[in-house]
All heavy atoms as an XYZ file, in Angstrom:
1034
protein
N      72.092    158.864     59.081
C      73.387    158.597     58.461
C      74.246    159.837     58.416
O      75.386    159.804     58.785
C      73.089    158.085     56.996
C      74.283    157.963     56.106
S      75.388    156.664     56.583
C      76.701    156.825     55.415
N      73.633    160.933     58.021
C      74.424    162.214     57.877
C      74.853    162.675     59.296
O      75.937    163.208     59.433
C      73.580    163.289     57.198
N      74.010    162.438     60.310
C      74.362    162.927     61.640
C      75.529    162.084     62.241
O      76.354    162.632     62.947
C      73.141    162.935     62.589
O      72.907    161.657     63.104
N      75.564    160.789     61.908
C      76.725    160.017     62.431
C      78.047    160.419     61.688
O      79.041    160.489     62.333
C      76.455    158.507     62.248
O      76.469    158.148     60.879
N      77.888    160.711     60.407
C      79.101    161.226     59.712
C      79.497    162.599     60.268
O      80.745    162.830     60.408
C      78.787    161.378     58.208
N      78.548    163.400     60.603
C      78.840    164.691     61.224
C      79.530    164.521     62.504
O      80.528    165.194     62.851
C      77.567    165.495     61.336
C      77.707    166.942     61.857
C      78.550    167.797     60.874
C      76.336    167.577     62.054
N      79.015    163.672     63.414
C      79.647    163.394     64.679
C      81.078    162.879     64.580
O      81.951    163.249     65.282
C      78.794    162.396     65.477
C      77.642    163.038     66.272
C      77.068    162.108     67.316
N      76.574    160.816     66.787
C      75.371    160.622     66.330
N      74.504    161.638     66.255
N      75.017    159.436     65.874
N      81.277    162.019     63.585
C      82.615    161.464     63.333
C      83.533    162.537     62.902
O      84.708    162.616     63.329
C      82.527    160.356     62.282
C      83.820    159.574     62.071
C      83.683    158.463     61.088
O      82.680    157.733     61.134
O      84.584    158.357     60.220
N      83.086    163.431     61.980
C      83.885    164.542     61.550
C      84.249    165.500     62.705
O      85.364    165.958     62.805
C      83.133    165.327     60.462
C      82.888    164.603     59.200
C      84.077    164.344     58.336
O      84.905    165.245     58.166
N      84.233    163.210     57.765
N      83.282    165.700     63.580
C      83.534    166.569     64.735
C      84.527    165.941     65.721
O      85.387    166.657     66.294
C      82.189    166.908     65.458
C      81.367    167.887     64.650
C      79.957    168.121     65.221
O      79.386    167.246     65.793
N      79.456    169.318     64.939
N      84.456    164.643     65.887
C      85.416    163.927     66.746
C      86.814    164.078     66.139
O      87.777    164.307     66.876
C      85.034    162.461     66.848
C      84.489    162.109     68.251
C      84.407    160.575     68.475
N      83.907    159.804     67.397
C      82.644    159.561     67.161
N      81.712    159.946     68.052
N      82.235    158.811     66.123
N      86.873    163.854     64.827
C      88.153    163.972     64.117
C      88.723    165.401     64.269
O      89.890    165.584     64.518
C      87.922    163.639     62.630
C      89.241    163.395     61.893
O      90.251    163.133     62.583
O      89.250    163.561     60.675
N      87.831    166.423     64.195
C      88.215    167.793     64.317
C      88.767    168.062     65.779
O      89.822    168.723     65.918
C      87.032    168.715     64.039
C      87.278    170.204     64.249
C      88.304    170.729     63.224
C      85.987    171.009     64.051
N      88.107    167.508     66.733
C      88.549    167.667     68.117
C      89.941    167.022     68.320
O      90.785    167.618     68.932
C      87.564    166.928     69.033
C      87.614    167.359     70.498
C      86.524    166.718     71.335
O      85.390    166.923     70.999
O      86.896    166.050     72.301
N      90.150    165.826     67.735
C      91.490    165.156     67.824
C      92.586    166.012     67.157
O      93.646    166.182     67.718
C      91.424    163.776     67.208
C      90.606    162.802     68.063
O      90.440    163.010     69.223
N      90.130    161.781     67.417
N      92.258    166.538     66.015
C      93.234    167.342     65.222
C      93.520    168.632     66.036
O      94.682    169.084     66.094
C      92.726    167.665     63.875
C      92.882    166.470     62.892
C      92.515    166.897     61.488
C      92.666    165.862     60.475
N      92.900    164.460     60.805
N      92.502    169.241     66.659
C      92.693    170.461     67.479
C      93.584    170.145     68.693
O      94.453    170.974     69.036
C      91.358    171.000     67.884
N      93.415    168.987     69.288
C      94.269    168.628     70.440
C      95.673    168.422     69.987
O      96.650    168.805     70.724
C      93.759    167.325     71.093
C      92.432    167.515     71.841
O      92.154    168.619     72.265
N      91.675    166.473     72.048
N      95.916    167.783     68.815
C      97.218    167.570     68.280
C      97.873    168.948     67.993
O      99.054    169.139     68.251
C      97.191    166.783     66.953
C      96.767    165.352     67.183
O      96.810    164.849     68.286
O      96.477    164.682     66.162
N      97.101    169.897     67.425
C      97.634    171.219     67.159
C      98.021    171.912     68.472
O      99.088    172.537     68.512
C      96.610    172.046     66.424
C      96.957    173.500     66.071
C      98.152    173.529     65.158
C      95.780    174.237     65.425
N      97.229    171.789     69.471
C      97.496    172.397     70.747
C      98.826    171.827     71.314
O      99.664    172.590     71.843
C      96.363    172.094     71.710
O      96.655    172.643     72.970
N      98.995    170.522     71.205
C     100.268    169.887     71.671
C     101.461    170.440     70.875
O     102.517    170.729     71.453
C     100.193    168.389     71.520
C     101.343    167.625     72.076
C     101.264    166.105     71.887
C     102.399    165.325     72.407
N     103.702    165.808     71.942
N     101.315    170.555     69.563
C     102.347    171.085     68.708
C     102.752    172.524     69.102
O     103.925    172.873     69.227
C     101.972    171.088     67.263
C     102.095    169.799     66.491
C     101.481    169.885     65.108
C     103.566    169.384     66.325
N     101.682    173.322     69.440
C     101.942    174.724     69.880
C     102.699    174.764     71.215
O     103.529    175.596     71.374
C     100.609    175.475     69.894
C     100.097    175.780     68.503
C      98.670    176.292     68.467
O      97.895    176.063     69.424
N      98.358    177.015     67.429
N     102.357    173.830     72.081
C     103.099    173.770     73.380
C     104.551    173.401     73.139
O     105.426    173.916     73.761
C     102.391    172.772     74.292
C     101.126    173.284     74.937
C     100.475    172.231     75.779
C      99.091    172.664     76.250
N      98.361    171.615     76.946
N     104.759    172.430     72.244
C     106.138    171.976     71.914
C     106.947    173.159     71.309
O     108.142    173.338     71.616
C     106.143    170.856     70.974
C     105.637    169.549     71.636
O     105.585    169.493     72.858
O     105.343    168.559     70.863
N     106.323    173.972     70.460
C     106.973    175.128     69.852
C     107.320    176.128     70.928
O     108.453    176.705     70.916
C     106.079    175.749     68.747
C     106.027    174.822     67.538
C     106.528    177.134     68.318
C     105.042    175.214     66.462
N     106.425    176.399     71.865
C     106.679    177.365     72.926
C     107.800    176.836     73.796
O     108.700    177.625     74.174
C     105.411    177.547     73.805
N     107.835    175.502     74.085
C     108.946    174.959     74.888
C     110.247    175.124     74.166
O     111.284    175.422     74.730
C     108.610    173.484     75.121
C     109.583    172.771     76.089
C     109.123    171.394     76.326
C     110.130    170.617     77.134
N     109.758    169.254     77.332
N     110.270    174.850     72.850
C     111.476    174.997     72.032
C     111.946    176.451     72.068
O     113.144    176.678     72.253
C     111.129    174.627     70.571
C     112.304    174.675     69.665
O     112.895    175.777     69.454
N     112.689    173.568     69.055
N     111.042    177.437     71.975
C     111.457    178.822     72.054
C     112.096    179.151     73.445
O     113.065    179.870     73.507
C     110.320    179.732     71.830
C     109.889    179.912     70.407
N     110.724    180.463     69.489
C     108.801    179.565     69.718
C     110.125    180.450     68.260
N     108.942    179.923     68.435
N     111.505    178.564     74.462
C     112.059    178.792     75.811
C     113.444    178.221     76.015
O     114.302    178.909     76.496
C     111.090    178.159     76.845
C     111.222    178.577     78.226
C     110.163    177.901     79.124
O     109.455    176.980     78.731
N     110.012    178.428     80.339
N     113.674    177.004     75.532
C     114.997    176.404     75.620
C     115.994    177.194     74.730
O     117.105    177.393     75.175
C     114.893    174.919     75.240
C     116.273    174.268     75.110
C     114.040    174.126     76.225
N     115.523    177.553     73.596
C     116.414    178.279     72.641
C     116.824    179.603     73.268
O     117.969    180.023     73.090
C     115.603    178.537     71.357
C     116.494    178.927     70.251
C     115.724    179.104     68.948
N     116.640    179.320     67.854
C     117.494    180.313     67.789
N     117.620    181.123     68.787
N     118.297    180.438     66.733
N     115.919    180.274     73.944
C     116.221    181.526     74.624
C     117.326    181.340     75.654
O     118.323    182.126     75.791
C     114.994    182.122     75.280
C     115.181    183.495     75.864
C     113.826    183.957     76.407
C     113.988    185.258     77.195
N     112.747    185.754     77.758
N     117.176    180.250     76.428
C     118.154    179.938     77.523
C     119.545    179.695     76.894
O     120.533    180.214     77.360
C     117.709    178.656     78.255
C     118.591    178.298     79.422
C     118.109    177.045     80.074
C     118.803    175.834     79.423
N     118.488    174.571     79.973
N     119.610    178.922     75.802
C     120.879    178.658     75.122
C     121.476    179.871     74.515
O     122.714    180.118     74.500
C     120.749    177.556     74.076
C     120.792    176.150     74.628
C     119.794    175.225     74.390
C     121.890    175.744     75.354
C     119.844    173.966     74.927
C     122.016    174.436     75.872
C     120.958    173.554     75.609
O     120.986    172.308     76.161
N     120.645    180.760     73.949
C     121.134    181.989     73.352
C     121.745    182.865     74.407
O     122.819    183.441     74.182
C     119.969    182.749     72.629
O     119.370    181.859     71.675
C     120.437    184.024     71.961
N     121.161    182.981     75.578
C     121.760    183.742     76.683
C     123.073    183.142     77.102
O     124.097    183.831     77.259
C     120.770    183.810     77.870
C     119.549    184.662     77.540
C     121.444    184.329     79.113
C     118.414    184.569     78.517
N     123.142    181.831     77.214
C     124.386    181.118     77.598
C     125.474    181.376     76.567
O     126.649    181.560     76.942
C     124.168    179.631     77.808
C     123.408    179.280     79.057
C     123.203    177.794     79.214
O     123.599    176.992     78.360
N     122.593    177.374     80.293
N     125.095    181.338     75.291
C     126.068    181.585     74.233
C     126.666    182.963     74.377
O     127.878    183.139     74.257
C     125.422    181.384     72.889
C     126.310    181.531     71.656
C     127.396    180.453     71.658
C     125.505    181.466     70.364
N     125.805    183.968     74.584
C     126.275    185.333     74.737
C     127.258    185.460     75.928
O     128.272    186.141     75.838
N     126.856    184.835     77.086
C     127.692    184.865     78.232
C     129.080    184.213     77.969
O     130.075    184.802     78.356
C     127.046    184.173     79.392
C     125.847    184.894     79.973
C     125.024    184.058     80.961
O     125.271    182.813     81.121
O     124.152    184.643     81.608
N     129.067    183.081     77.325
C     130.308    182.366     77.029
C     131.201    183.142     76.025
O     132.405    183.094     76.184
C     130.025    180.949     76.597
C     129.733    180.078     77.710
O     130.666    179.663     78.444
N     128.481    179.765     77.937
N     130.583    183.774     75.052
C     131.361    184.567     74.078
C     132.016    185.769     74.808
O     133.152    186.143     74.493
C     130.472    185.051     72.974
C     130.144    183.896     71.990
C     129.094    184.258     70.931
O     128.410    185.242     71.079
O     129.025    183.476     69.900
N     131.290    186.334     75.758
C     131.828    187.422     76.572
C     133.013    186.990     77.398
O     134.058    187.647     77.473
C     130.711    188.028     77.462
C     131.084    189.321     78.193
C     131.312    190.464     77.234
C     129.959    189.641     79.133
N     132.837    185.794     77.999
C     133.977    185.164     78.814
C     135.162    184.959     77.884
O     136.314    185.258     78.317
C     133.550    183.906     79.503
C     134.752    183.120     80.080
C     132.522    184.204     80.579
N     134.954    184.485     76.726
C     136.030    184.210     75.812
C     136.794    185.489     75.395
O     137.996    185.508     75.381
C     135.526    183.498     74.521
C     136.550    182.988     73.592
C     137.432    181.899     74.219
C     135.891    182.374     72.336
N     136.001    186.559     75.199
C     136.632    187.853     74.859
C     137.529    188.321     76.005
O     138.622    188.854     75.861
C     135.567    188.892     74.586
C     134.995    188.765     73.168
C     133.945    189.818     72.938
C     133.261    189.634     71.610
N     132.048    190.516     71.440
N     136.981    188.108     77.265
C     137.750    188.559     78.449
C     139.041    187.705     78.562
O     140.076    188.210     78.920
C     136.855    188.416     79.718
C     135.724    189.357     79.820
C     136.228    190.768     79.942
O     137.199    191.087     80.692
O     135.593    191.680     79.318
N     138.924    186.408     78.325
C     140.062    185.482     78.434
C     141.135    185.884     77.359
O     142.342    185.842     77.614
C     139.684    184.062     78.255
C     138.914    183.383     79.430
C     138.459    182.016     79.029
C     139.771    183.379     80.696
N     140.684    186.337     76.175
C     141.631    186.722     75.131
C     142.383    187.970     75.473
O     143.454    188.251     74.976
C     140.846    186.928     73.815
C     140.412    185.617     73.209
O     140.951    184.520     73.608
O     139.529    185.660     72.329
N     141.820    188.797     76.372
C     142.508    190.036     76.807
C     143.644    189.753     77.787
O     144.539    190.592     77.988
C     141.532    190.994     77.434
C     140.388    191.580     76.531
C     139.420    192.382     77.334
C     141.017    192.352     75.378
N     143.585    188.612     78.445
C     144.560    188.298     79.456
C     145.940    187.895     78.913
O     146.060    187.359     77.816
C     144.083    187.145     80.343
C     142.800    187.374     81.147
C     142.388    186.100     81.869
C     143.000    188.507     82.167
N     146.974    188.167     79.724
C     148.325    187.718     79.317
C     148.505    186.288     79.714
O     147.807    185.784     80.542
C     149.342    188.631     80.076
C     149.311    190.061     79.606
C     150.299    190.875     80.304
C     150.201    192.326     79.879
N     150.721    193.266     80.837
N     149.504    185.621     79.117
C     149.753    184.211     79.298
C     149.935    183.852     80.777
O     149.508    182.753     81.203
C     151.042    183.808     78.555
C     150.950    183.984     77.070
C     150.379    182.735     76.358
O     150.536    181.635     76.895
O     149.738    182.897     75.293
N     150.559    184.696     81.566
C     150.855    184.384     82.957
C     149.766    184.835     83.912
O     149.947    184.773     85.150
C     152.194    184.974     83.383
C     152.180    186.508     83.300
O     151.313    187.044     82.604
O     153.149    187.135     83.840
N     148.610    185.326     83.422
C     147.529    185.785     84.272
C     146.927    184.615     85.063
O     146.859    183.475     84.579
C     146.482    186.462     83.448
N     146.445    184.936     86.231
C     145.766    183.921     87.096
C     144.270    183.884     86.627
O     143.612    184.877     86.531
C     145.847    184.229     88.539
C     147.266    184.118     89.118
O     148.020    183.218     88.631
N     147.625    184.849     90.053
N     143.818    182.644     86.412
C     142.391    182.460     86.077
C     141.828    181.517     87.105
O     142.455    180.513     87.496
C     142.303    181.803     84.670
C     140.826    181.577     84.289
C     142.910    182.730     83.638
N     140.659    181.856     87.602
C     139.989    181.035     88.571
C     138.622    180.615     88.096
O     137.938    181.339     87.406
C     139.776    181.790     89.903
C     141.122    182.188     90.553
C     141.763    183.355     90.246
C     141.739    181.260     91.453
C     143.000    183.649     90.855
C     142.982    181.598     92.022
C     143.606    182.784     91.713
O     144.771    183.038     92.268
N     138.254    179.373     88.467
C     136.971    178.853     88.065
C     136.196    178.554     89.289
O     136.691    178.070     90.290
C     137.208    177.502     87.330
C     135.947    176.831     86.849
C     136.289    175.556     86.056
C     134.984    174.951     85.524
N     135.291    173.765     84.735
N     134.910    178.967     89.274
C     134.065    178.746     90.423
C     133.495    177.362     90.401
O     132.758    176.998     89.439
C     132.918    179.840     90.420
C     132.003    179.835     91.629
C     132.773    180.255     92.886
C     130.853    180.830     91.410
N     133.845    176.562     91.383
C     133.291    175.191     91.474
C     132.597    175.151     92.844
O     133.169    175.049     93.873
C     134.398    174.123     91.452
C     135.148    174.236     90.112
C     133.786    172.744     91.590
C     136.256    173.279     89.907
N     131.208    175.185     92.760
C     130.436    175.264     94.026
C     130.795    176.551     94.690
O     130.757    177.637     94.068
N     131.114    176.538     96.007
C     131.448    177.760     96.703
C     132.923    178.186     96.666
O     133.345    179.114     97.291
C     130.961    177.486     98.137
C     131.222    175.990     98.263
C     130.931    175.420     96.934
N     133.743    177.358     95.891
C     135.163    177.524     95.968
C     135.751    178.030     94.607
O     135.272    177.561     93.532
C     135.825    176.161     96.281
C     137.357    176.249     96.302
C     135.298    175.595     97.556
N     136.683    178.950     94.655
C     137.379    179.394     93.444
C     138.636    178.501     93.296
O     139.435    178.416     94.196
C     137.831    180.813     93.566
C     136.733    181.873     93.310
C     137.261    183.288     93.570
C     136.184    181.755     91.904
N     138.758    177.853     92.167
C     139.889    176.945     91.913
C     140.734    177.543     90.814
O     140.232    177.950     89.739
C     139.409    175.503     91.502
C     140.557    174.634     91.230
C     138.509    174.927     92.653
N     142.022    177.616     91.014
C     142.999    178.154     89.994
C     142.938    177.231     88.798
O     142.924    176.000     88.903
C     144.380    178.267     90.543
C     145.299    179.118     89.762
C     146.541    179.436     90.475
C     147.367    180.376     89.674
N     148.592    180.790     90.363
N     142.926    177.874     87.580
C     142.907    177.083     86.379
C     143.895    177.655     85.346
O     144.092    178.880     85.318
C     141.487    177.146     85.789
C     141.196    176.167     84.686
C     139.743    176.229     84.206
O     139.062    177.250     84.369
N     139.310    175.129     83.687
N     144.469    176.811     84.579
C     145.417    177.246     83.507
C     144.647    178.051     82.464
O     143.489    177.707     82.101
C     146.010    175.977     82.893
C     147.002    176.312     81.840
O     147.857    177.167     82.062
O     146.887    175.684     80.720
N     145.172    179.189     82.002
C     144.508    179.993     80.988
C     144.202    179.225     79.688
O     143.077    179.338     79.215
C     145.449    181.218     80.668
C     144.906    182.163     79.577
C     143.566    182.775     80.051
C     145.902    183.289     79.318
N     145.102    178.400     79.177
C     144.829    177.646     77.953
C     143.693    176.645     78.235
O     142.806    176.496     77.377
C     146.069    176.876     77.590
N     143.655    176.045     79.411
C     142.556    175.098     79.742
C     141.219    175.851     79.828
O     140.204    175.342     79.318
C     142.868    174.432     81.083
C     141.909    173.326     81.457
C     142.227    172.769     82.816
O     143.313    172.911     83.341
O     141.294    172.144     83.427
N     141.221    176.946     80.496
C     140.005    177.785     80.571
C     139.505    178.181     79.218
O     138.311    178.087     78.894
C     140.239    179.031     81.432
N     140.422    178.624     78.354
C     140.103    179.010     77.011
C     139.510    177.841     76.238
O     138.472    178.000     75.541
C     141.368    179.516     76.279
C     141.212    180.744     75.546
O     140.141    181.000     74.937
N     142.247    181.559     75.491
N     140.116    176.671     76.336
C     139.667    175.492     75.644
C     138.269    175.087     76.103
O     137.385    174.737     75.347
C     140.577    174.343     75.817
N     138.045    175.177     77.481
C     136.757    174.794     78.033
C     135.642    175.705     77.559
O     134.541    175.252     77.137
C     136.779    174.831     79.562
C     137.533    173.694     80.151
O     137.790    172.670     79.481
N     137.913    173.862     81.397
N     135.886    177.014     77.503
C     134.910    177.973     77.022
C     134.626    177.765     75.545
O     133.432    177.766     75.140
C     135.388    179.462     77.321
C     134.409    180.439     76.719
C     135.430    179.629     78.828
N     135.653    177.532     74.746
C     135.413    177.276     73.310
C     134.588    176.045     73.074
O     133.720    176.014     72.250
C     136.755    177.194     72.574
C     137.485    178.477     72.464
C     138.832    178.323     71.673
N     139.634    179.495     71.811
C     139.485    180.623     71.153
N     138.466    180.740     70.280
N     140.274    181.687     71.309
N     134.898    174.983     73.854
C     134.086    173.767     73.743
C     132.648    173.957     74.165
O     131.772    173.444     73.523
C     134.749    172.637     74.631
C     134.300    171.302     74.254
C     135.225    170.236     74.787
C     136.340    169.683     73.891
N     136.261    169.449     72.570
N     132.456    174.779     75.155
C     131.073    175.083     75.613
C     130.390    175.841     74.535
O     129.112    175.582     74.251
C     131.163    175.877     76.919
C     129.976    175.652     77.815
C     130.047    176.300     79.187
N     131.264    175.964     79.904
C     132.109    176.817     80.504
N     131.875    178.106     80.381
N     133.150    176.383     81.092
N     131.029    176.823     73.926
C     130.442    177.577     72.848
C     130.037    176.684     71.669
O     128.985    176.760     71.070
C     131.373    178.725     72.369
C     131.367    179.830     73.470
C     130.961    179.257     71.042
C     132.441    180.894     73.197
N     130.938    175.730     71.362
C     130.711    174.776     70.286
C     129.469    173.926     70.622
O     128.590    173.744     69.726
C     131.954    173.856     70.224
C     132.168    173.145     68.936
C     133.457    172.342     68.961
O     134.529    172.975     68.933
O     133.375    171.087     68.976
N     129.389    173.456     71.810
C     128.250    172.628     72.233
C     126.939    173.421     72.141
O     125.919    172.925     71.580
C     128.479    172.094     73.687
C     127.247    171.437     74.233
C     126.865    170.137     73.887
C     126.430    172.162     75.145
C     125.704    169.580     74.372
C     125.275    171.599     75.655
C     124.921    170.269     75.252
O     123.809    169.736     75.800
N     126.942    174.617     72.682
C     125.729    175.462     72.699
C     125.298    175.785     71.253
O     124.125    175.727     70.947
C     125.964    176.766     73.533
C     126.129    176.362     74.987
C     124.796    177.714     73.362
C     126.593    177.548     75.891
N     126.261    176.102     70.405
C     125.967    176.374     68.987
C     125.312    175.151     68.330
O     124.327    175.296     67.584
C     127.215    176.779     68.235
O     127.725    177.977     68.762
N     125.840    173.965     68.621
C     125.322    172.717     68.011
C     123.880    172.531     68.533
O     122.983    172.126     67.768
C     126.174    171.585     68.412
N     123.647    172.816     69.836
C     122.286    172.655     70.392
C     121.342    173.633     69.739
O     120.197    173.302     69.422
C     122.321    172.830     71.880
C     122.820    171.629     72.658
C     121.946    170.397     72.448
O     120.752    170.404     72.752
O     122.537    169.424     71.949
N     121.788    174.858     69.517
C     120.952    175.858     68.874
C     120.574    175.409     67.447
O     119.395    175.585     67.038
C     121.616    177.217     68.858
C     121.567    177.950     70.158
C     122.516    179.214     70.174
C     120.174    178.328     70.542
N     121.551    174.847     66.727
C     121.235    174.350     65.403
C     120.207    173.195     65.416
O     119.298    173.148     64.620
C     122.498    173.833     64.694
C     123.355    174.896     64.144
C     124.547    174.348     63.416
C     125.535    175.449     62.934
N     126.752    174.914     62.370
N     120.355    172.315     66.424
C     119.437    171.218     66.566
C     118.076    171.720     66.877
O     117.042    171.291     66.308
C     119.925    170.285     67.712
C     119.075    168.983     67.854
C     119.523    168.229     69.065
N     119.316    168.931     70.302
C     118.119    169.071     70.914
N     117.022    168.597     70.383
N     118.029    169.743     72.063
N     117.953    172.741     67.798
C     116.680    173.325     68.129
C     116.027    174.016     66.975
O     114.841    173.944     66.786
C     116.858    174.306     69.348
C     117.064    173.662     70.705
C     117.525    174.700     71.664
C     115.857    172.925     71.185
N     116.853    174.698     66.137
C     116.341    175.345     64.963
C     115.696    174.330     63.945
O     114.631    174.581     63.458
C     117.415    176.100     64.208
C     117.780    177.423     64.881
O     117.013    177.892     65.739
O     118.849    177.955     64.573
N     116.365    173.205     63.805
C     115.875    172.177     62.909
C     114.556    171.629     63.438
O     113.589    171.389     62.743
C     116.927    171.098     62.751
N     114.525    171.368     64.780
C     113.350    170.804     65.431
C     112.208    171.813     65.316
O     111.067    171.438     65.054
C     113.642    170.483     66.912
N     112.494    173.080     65.460
C     111.471    174.138     65.352
C     110.871    174.220     63.975
O     109.676    174.312     63.797
C     112.090    175.494     65.826
C     111.111    176.660     65.697
C     109.947    176.479     66.725
C     111.846    178.014     66.036
N     111.781    174.133     62.987
C     111.303    174.169     61.569
C     110.360    172.994     61.340
O     109.284    173.134     60.744
C     112.514    174.119     60.623
C     112.091    174.349     59.209
C     113.335    174.428     58.285
O     114.414    174.301     58.712
N     113.032    174.767     57.044
N     110.731    171.791     61.823
C     109.877    170.605     61.650
C     108.568    170.819     62.356
O     107.511    170.456     61.814
C     110.634    169.376     62.254
C     109.862    168.114     62.087
O     109.412    167.849     60.938
O     109.694    167.380     63.060
N     108.551    171.315     63.566
C     107.303    171.538     64.315
C     106.432    172.555     63.646
O     105.218    172.359     63.577
C     107.672    171.998     65.758
C     108.199    170.991     66.731
C     108.721    171.678     68.031
C     107.144    169.979     67.061
N     107.043    173.592     63.125
C     106.181    174.626     62.388
C     105.626    174.079     61.140
O     104.478    174.418     60.812
C     107.059    175.859     62.147
C     107.308    176.676     63.401
C     108.231    177.885     63.221
O     109.006    177.861     62.208
O     108.253    178.773     64.052
N     106.349    173.216     60.454
C     105.752    172.542     59.278
C     104.580    171.686     59.647
O     103.561    171.677     58.940
C     106.843    171.771     58.507
C     107.853    172.608     57.788
C     109.045    171.854     57.233
O     109.057    170.620     57.395
O     109.988    172.472     56.721
N     104.785    170.888     60.665
C     103.643    170.035     61.168
C     102.466    170.890     61.586
O     101.304    170.561     61.309
C     104.140    169.215     62.380
C     105.044    168.052     61.979
C     105.483    167.289     63.219
C     106.422    166.168     62.872
N     106.943    165.472     64.033
N     102.758    172.046     62.245
C     101.653    172.928     62.706
C     100.911    173.440     61.479
O      99.676    173.488     61.470
C     102.261    174.031     63.527
C     101.267    175.121     63.951
C     101.862    176.251     64.707
O     102.896    176.127     65.329
N     101.158    177.357     64.705
N     101.612    173.878     60.427
C     100.984    174.408     59.233
C     100.053    173.330     58.569
O      98.945    173.631     58.248
C     102.017    174.886     58.268
O     102.814    175.888     58.870
C     101.400    175.442     56.977
N     100.601    172.116     58.467
C      99.787    171.081     57.790
C      98.584    170.720     58.697
O      97.506    170.433     58.163
C     100.642    169.873     57.512
O     100.961    169.144     58.664
N      98.774    170.733     59.998
C      97.695    170.404     60.944
C      96.590    171.532     60.827
O      95.378    171.179     60.770
C      98.194    170.329     62.379
C      97.292    169.664     63.318
C      97.031    168.181     63.017
C      98.129    167.302     63.352
N      97.793    165.871     63.199
N      97.001    172.801     60.700
C      95.994    173.847     60.541
C      95.251    173.721     59.264
O      94.060    173.983     59.223
C      96.750    175.228     60.598
C      97.127    175.714     61.969
C      97.841    177.007     61.896
C      98.173    177.533     63.286
N      98.916    178.855     63.253
N      95.963    173.377     58.170
C      95.285    173.148     56.879
C      94.315    172.016     56.973
O      93.187    172.129     56.446
C      96.313    172.867     55.816
C      97.157    174.060     55.388
C      98.317    173.722     54.517
O      98.520    172.585     54.125
O      99.088    174.677     54.182
N      94.663    170.937     57.618
C      93.767    169.771     57.812
C      92.544    170.185     58.588
O      91.414    169.785     58.285
C      94.490    168.587     58.420
N      92.711    170.995     59.638
C      91.613    171.427     60.456
C      90.710    172.357     59.590
O      89.456    172.161     59.718
C      92.133    172.144     61.722
C      92.724    171.168     62.693
C      91.053    172.969     62.379
C      93.424    171.758     63.906
N      91.281    173.213     58.857
C      90.486    174.115     58.052
C      89.627    173.299     57.030
O      88.418    173.560     56.895
C      91.370    175.090     57.266
C      90.643    176.037     56.431
C      89.872    177.091     56.931
C      90.748    175.963     55.033
C      89.268    177.975     56.144
C      90.042    176.824     54.189
C      89.259    177.863     54.743
N      90.235    172.304     56.390
C      89.462    171.488     55.408
C      88.371    170.740     56.089
O      87.225    170.610     55.607
C      90.400    170.496     54.686
C      91.306    171.166     53.693
C      92.288    170.214     53.072
C      93.226    170.940     52.127
N      94.329    170.076     51.631
N      88.639    170.188     57.291
C      87.677    169.491     58.027
C      86.489    170.328     58.451
O      85.353    169.914     58.431
C      88.371    168.829     59.263
C      87.602    167.712     60.021
C      87.145    166.631     59.056
C      88.528    167.122     61.032
N      86.816    171.568     58.894
C      85.788    172.522     59.264
C      84.912    172.810     58.101
O      83.652    172.916     58.238
C      86.443    173.826     59.814
C      86.926    173.702     61.176
C      87.729    174.967     61.603
O      88.294    175.637     60.811
N      87.728    175.205     62.904
N      85.480    172.967     56.907
C      84.676    173.199     55.713
C      83.779    172.003     55.386
O      82.598    172.188     55.054
C      85.578    173.414     54.487
C      86.241    174.792     54.510
C      87.169    175.071     53.361
O      87.802    174.148     52.873
N      87.201    176.287     52.832
N      84.309    170.815     55.590
C      83.468    169.599     55.310
C      82.318    169.540     56.321
O      81.198    169.215     55.919
C      84.348    168.327     55.481
C      84.648    167.712     54.146
C      85.323    166.396     54.253
N      86.751    166.644     54.407
C      87.631    165.963     55.149
N      87.238    164.895     55.807
N      88.883    166.316     55.230
N      82.560    169.854     57.570
C      81.526    169.841     58.615
C      80.455    170.877     58.237
O      79.255    170.605     58.383
C      82.127    170.130     60.004
C      82.958    168.881     60.468
C      81.100    170.396     61.014
C      83.734    169.082     61.749
N      80.944    172.057     57.813
C      79.936    173.135     57.454
C      79.099    172.687     56.282
O      77.870    172.910     56.259
C      80.703    174.424     57.148
C      81.215    175.100     58.404
C      82.054    176.321     58.030
O      82.469    176.471     56.938
N      82.358    177.119     59.068
N      79.652    172.064     55.339
C      78.923    171.608     54.169
C      77.913    170.523     54.573
O      76.809    170.416     54.057
C      79.797    171.144     52.980
O      80.524    170.027     53.341
N      78.405    169.627     55.492
C      77.431    168.565     55.977
C      76.311    169.223     56.782
O      75.157    168.805     56.593
C      78.197    167.604     56.901
C      79.010    166.456     56.250
C      79.780    165.752     57.307
C      78.135    165.580     55.482
N      76.639    170.228     57.581
C      75.576    170.894     58.348
C      74.622    171.658     57.386
O      73.385    171.685     57.632
C      76.204    171.869     59.386
C      76.816    171.139     60.534
C      77.572    172.083     61.446
O      78.022    173.144     61.111
N      77.652    171.659     62.715
N      75.157    172.229     56.332
C      74.334    172.959     55.399
C      73.422    172.020     54.655
O      72.234    172.259     54.461
C      75.238    173.721     54.355
N      73.999    170.816     54.269
C      73.187    169.783     53.619
C      72.091    169.294     54.585
O      70.959    169.027     54.125
N      72.390    169.164     55.823
C      71.420    168.687     56.847
C      70.334    169.725     57.035
O      69.145    169.385     57.169
C      72.157    168.434     58.185
C      71.346    167.758     59.203
C      72.199    167.488     60.426
C      71.376    166.898     61.537
N      72.144    166.695     62.744
N      70.687    171.044     56.979
C      69.712    172.086     57.153
C      68.696    172.148     55.971
O      67.532    172.416     56.190
C      70.424    173.457     57.300
N      69.216    171.788     54.810
C      68.351    171.791     53.597
C      67.346    170.614     53.630
O      66.224    170.776     53.142
C      69.181    171.725     52.310
C      69.890    173.042     52.008
C      70.732    172.826     50.728
C      71.587    174.093     50.430
N      72.484    173.888     49.326
N      67.727    169.528     54.239
C      66.954    168.305     54.201
C      65.835    168.382     55.160
O      65.280    169.237     55.664
C      67.816    167.100     54.621
């Protein structure tokens, strides 16, 4: 009886450990995507600063594939601001998702710890018997 309970607890522990591993992979992926967006945000903010330095009649070109296409300064400014807005929103979403994943990871670690203690107590009880 005790050995079947022990096997069941060990299976449960294995499942929880797999879930924890998946959560850790999701957290790493979130960090990777967040890093990419942070870099893009910095680049776009730099472009915006450069655009702000230009005079109203300055020529602005946008790279589309292999071709430079002339673009209106106001339009370029609006596009960059919209891109910054989008990237900032994505970063906020990623932060919220990361916080959720970290909370799940913490609770999963606690569950694993409790399960390990239960398994050890079962093994200790089995050793005494």
